[in-house]
C-alpha positions as CSV (number, residue, x, y, z in Angstrom):
1,X,74.5,159.8,158.8
2,X,72.0,157.0,159.5
3,X,69.9,157.0,162.6
4,X,66.7,155.6,164.1
5,X,64.3,157.7,166.3
6,X,61.8,155.8,168.5
7,X,58.4,157.6,168.0
8,X,56.2,155.0,169.7
9,X,56.9,152.3,172.3
10,X,55.4,150.9,175.4
11,X,57.7,153.0,177.6
12,X,59.1,156.6,177.3
13,X,62.8,157.2,177.4
14,X,64.2,160.4,178.8
15,X,61.8,163.0,177.4
16,X,58.9,163.3,179.8
17,X,56.6,165.2,177.3
18,X,56.3,162.2,175.0
19,X,53.6,159.6,175.2
20,X,54.0,155.8,175.5
21,X,51.4,153.3,174.4
22,X,51.2,149.6,173.5
23,X,52.7,149.9,170.0
24,X,55.7,150.6,167.9
25,X,56.9,153.2,165.5
26,X,60.4,154.2,164.4
27,X,61.7,157.0,162.1
28,X,64.6,155.8,160.0
29,X,66.9,158.5,158.3
30,X,69.3,157.0,155.8
31,X,71.2,158.5,152.9
32,X,68.9,161.5,152.7
33,X,65.6,159.5,153.0
34,X,63.1,159.4,155.7
35,X,61.2,156.1,156.3
36,X,58.6,155.5,158.9
37,X,58.4,152.0,160.2
38,X,54.9,151.3,161.6
39,X,52.5,153.7,163.2
40,X,51.8,152.5,166.7
41,X,48.3,152.1,168.1
42,X,47.3,155.6,166.9
43,X,47.0,157.9,169.9
44,X,50.7,158.7,170.5
45,X,51.9,159.0,166.9
46,X,51.1,162.6,165.9
47,X,51.8,164.2,169.3
48,X,55.2,162.4,169.5
49,X,56.1,163.4,166.0
50,X,55.4,167.0,166.7
51,X,57.4,166.9,170.0
52,X,60.3,165.2,168.2
53,X,60.1,167.8,165.3
54,X,59.5,165.1,162.7
55,X,57.2,166.4,160.0
56,X,55.1,163.7,158.2
57,X,55.4,165.6,155.0
58,X,59.1,164.9,155.0
59,X,58.4,161.2,154.8
60,X,59.4,159.4,151.6
61,X,57.5,156.2,152.6
62,X,55.9,154.1,155.4
63,X,56.9,150.5,155.9
64,X,54.5,148.2,157.8
65,X,56.0,145.3,159.8
66,X,52.8,143.3,159.9
67,X,49.0,143.7,160.1
68,X,48.4,144.2,163.8
69,X,46.4,147.3,165.1
70,X,49.3,148.3,167.4
71,X,51.5,148.8,164.4
72,X,49.0,150.1,161.9
73,X,46.6,152.0,164.1
74,X,48.1,155.4,163.4
75,X,48.0,155.1,159.7
76,X,44.7,156.9,159.2
77,X,45.7,159.9,161.2
78,X,49.2,160.0,159.5
79,X,47.6,160.1,156.0
80,X,45.3,162.8,157.2
81,X,48.2,165.2,157.9
82,X,49.9,164.7,154.6
83,X,49.7,167.0,151.6
84,X,50.5,164.2,149.1
85,X,49.9,160.5,148.8
86,X,52.2,158.3,150.8
87,X,54.0,155.2,149.5
88,X,53.3,152.2,151.9
89,X,55.4,149.0,151.7
90,X,54.0,145.8,153.2
91,X,53.5,142.1,152.5
92,X,50.2,141.2,150.9
93,X,49.0,139.3,154.0
94,X,49.1,142.4,156.2
95,X,45.4,142.6,155.5
96,X,44.7,138.9,155.9
97,X,42.5,138.0,158.9
98,X,44.5,138.5,162.2
99,X,42.8,137.5,165.4
100,X,43.5,136.9,169.0
101,X,42.0,133.9,170.8
102,X,41.5,133.6,174.6
103,X,39.5,130.9,176.2
104,X,37.5,130.3,173.0
105,X,36.8,134.0,172.4
106,X,38.2,135.5,169.3
107,X,38.7,139.3,168.6
108,X,40.0,141.1,165.5
109,X,43.5,142.6,166.0
110,X,44.2,143.6,162.4
111,X,44.4,147.0,160.9
112,X,41.4,149.3,161.8
113,X,40.6,150.0,158.1
114,X,40.8,148.0,154.9
115,X,43.5,148.4,152.3
116,X,40.9,150.0,150.0
117,X,40.0,152.5,152.7
118,X,43.6,153.5,153.3
119,X,44.1,154.0,149.5
120,X,41.2,156.3,149.5
121,X,42.9,158.4,152.1
122,X,46.2,158.5,150.1
123,X,48.1,155.3,150.7
124,X,49.9,153.9,147.7
125,X,50.7,150.3,148.5
126,X,53.8,148.5,147.3
127,X,53.6,144.7,148.2
128,X,56.8,143.0,149.2
129,X,57.4,139.3,148.4
130,X,60.6,138.0,150.0
131,X,63.1,140.9,149.2
132,X,62.7,144.5,148.0
133,X,65.3,147.1,147.7
134,X,63.4,150.3,147.1
135,X,66.2,152.6,148.3
136,X,70.1,152.3,148.4
137,X,71.3,150.5,151.5
138,X,67.8,149.3,152.6
139,X,66.3,145.9,152.0
140,X,62.8,144.8,153.0
141,X,62.5,141.1,154.1
142,X,59.3,139.2,153.9
143,X,58.2,136.4,154.1
144,X,61.0,135.3,156.5
145,X,62.0,131.6,156.1
146,X,61.5,129.6,159.3
147,X,64.9,127.9,159.9
148,X,65.0,127.3,163.6
149,X,63.1,124.5,165.2
150,X,62.2,126.4,168.5
151,X,60.6,129.6,167.1
152,X,57.0,128.6,166.9
153,X,53.7,130.4,166.1
154,X,52.1,132.2,169.1
155,X,49.2,129.9,170.2
156,X,46.9,132.8,171.0
157,X,47.3,134.5,167.5
158,X,45.2,132.9,164.9
159,X,43.9,133.4,161.3
160,X,40.8,132.1,159.4
161,X,41.2,130.5,156.0
162,X,38.3,129.0,154.2
163,X,36.3,129.0,157.4
164,X,39.0,127.1,159.3
165,X,40.8,128.6,162.3
166,X,44.6,128.0,162.5
167,X,47.7,129.5,164.1
168,X,48.6,132.7,162.3
169,X,51.7,132.0,160.1
170,X,52.6,135.7,159.9
171,X,53.8,135.5,156.3
172,X,53.4,139.4,156.5
173,X,56.1,139.7,159.2
174,X,58.5,142.2,157.5
175,X,61.9,143.5,158.8
176,X,64.1,146.2,157.5
177,X,67.8,145.4,156.8
178,X,70.0,148.7,156.7
179,X,73.6,149.0,155.7
180,X,74.4,151.9,158.0
181,X,77.4,153.9,158.9
182,X,78.3,151.5,161.6
183,X,77.6,148.2,159.8
184,X,74.5,146.1,159.3
185,X,71.3,146.7,161.3
186,X,67.9,145.1,161.4
187,X,64.7,146.7,162.5
188,X,61.9,144.5,163.6
189,X,58.2,145.1,164.4
190,X,57.3,142.1,166.6
191,X,59.5,139.4,165.1
192,X,56.6,137.0,164.8
193,X,58.6,134.8,162.5
194,X,61.3,134.5,165.2
195,X,64.0,137.0,166.0
196,X,66.8,134.4,165.2
197,X,65.1,133.5,161.9
198,X,65.1,137.2,161.0
199,X,68.8,137.5,161.9
200,X,69.7,134.5,159.8
201,X,67.7,135.7,156.8
202,X,69.2,139.2,157.1
203,X,72.7,137.9,157.3
204,X,72.2,135.6,154.3
205,X,71.0,138.7,152.4
206,X,73.8,140.9,153.6
207,X,76.6,138.4,153.3
208,X,77.8,139.5,156.7
209,X,77.0,139.5,160.4
210,X,74.3,141.8,161.7
211,X,75.7,144.1,164.4
212,X,72.5,145.8,165.6
213,X,69.0,144.5,166.2
214,X,66.4,147.2,167.0
215,X,62.6,146.7,167.7
216,X,60.2,144.2,169.2
217,X,61.2,140.5,169.7
218,X,57.8,139.0,170.9
219,X,59.9,136.8,173.4
220,X,57.9,138.2,176.3
221,X,54.9,136.0,175.6
222,X,56.8,133.2,173.8
223,X,57.1,129.6,175.3
224,X,59.8,129.1,177.8
225,X,61.9,126.8,175.4
226,X,61.8,129.4,172.8
227,X,62.9,132.1,175.2
228,X,65.8,130.1,176.5
229,X,67.0,129.1,173.0
230,X,66.7,132.6,171.6
231,X,68.5,134.2,174.6
232,X,71.3,131.7,174.3
233,X,71.7,132.5,170.6
234,X,71.6,136.3,171.1
235,X,74.0,136.0,173.9
236,X,76.5,134.0,171.9
237,X,76.7,136.6,169.1
238,X,79.5,138.7,170.7
239,X,79.4,141.3,167.9
240,X,75.6,141.9,168.2
241,X,74.0,144.8,170.1
242,X,70.2,144.5,170.8
243,X,67.9,147.5,171.5
244,X,64.6,145.9,172.2
245,X,61.1,147.0,173.6
246,X,57.4,146.8,172.8
247,X,56.4,143.0,172.8
248,X,59.8,142.0,174.4
249,X,58.2,142.9,177.8
250,X,60.0,144.2,180.9
251,X,60.7,140.7,182.4
252,X,62.4,139.5,179.2
253,X,64.2,142.8,178.7
254,X,65.7,142.3,182.2
255,X,66.8,138.8,181.1
256,X,68.3,140.1,178.0
257,X,70.2,142.7,180.0
258,X,71.6,139.9,182.1
259,X,72.5,137.8,179.1
260,X,74.0,140.5,176.9
261,X,75.2,143.1,179.5
262,X,76.3,146.4,178.0
263,X,75.2,145.0,174.5
264,X,71.6,145.4,175.5
265,X,69.5,148.6,175.7
266,X,65.7,149.2,176.1
267,X,64.0,150.9,173.2
268,X,62.1,153.8,174.7
269,X,60.1,156.6,173.1
270,X,62.5,159.5,172.2
271,X,65.7,157.6,172.1
272,X,67.9,158.2,169.0
273,X,70.2,155.4,167.8
274,X,73.0,156.0,165.3
275,X,73.3,153.1,163.0
């Protein structure tokens, strides 16, 4: 059996004893392996894992979707609970500068610690470049090719290279392609490279249509033209189910519900999805 348990999301599902926060974390069980995807902002991770009866020592690996604090913030605490080092898969640029810019003011929004500091705590990094297949039935996808013309960099998210500020290209945006019991599924962190770009790359790698998309879409803060085009594409894929949350935002989630009908569901902490 393959399934995903939502450990961290902005909103809580049906279990009132769980905690919500601005962040994302999912526990993937597939063919006898346990893979954690992201760690949320940090405060909800360990309490929610305990409530959900998910033991960090059972983890085979952690996969980081990208280098933002709301996806990496719980890594230090997670490593502190482990009895053994933890393999961590990510793109090399997860630790590149990631900043948010608002009215000329910039703030750091990257991982709380450096890669070296995490290694000292027990992280064993494996860097992904385009495709990696560390376990049967699971493919890690990064850097995602930009194929659509309407999925553009978020204007408020920037990086610094050689002293120059520019839109963050998010080469580190990493998705997980899973060949589950019910077909092909894709897990996304924030889909900074574009949710449709991710679907296209996943389907090219799978050689088949993706039937389930789970995670953040970053369509909430996206430009209107991108929102409309992506919604139209998702709606046109009649075989696709979408379970979205986090950076999707409640307004966009409502619009997805209207566009996809029963093929849409909100993520929600504590929800379990069979894939």
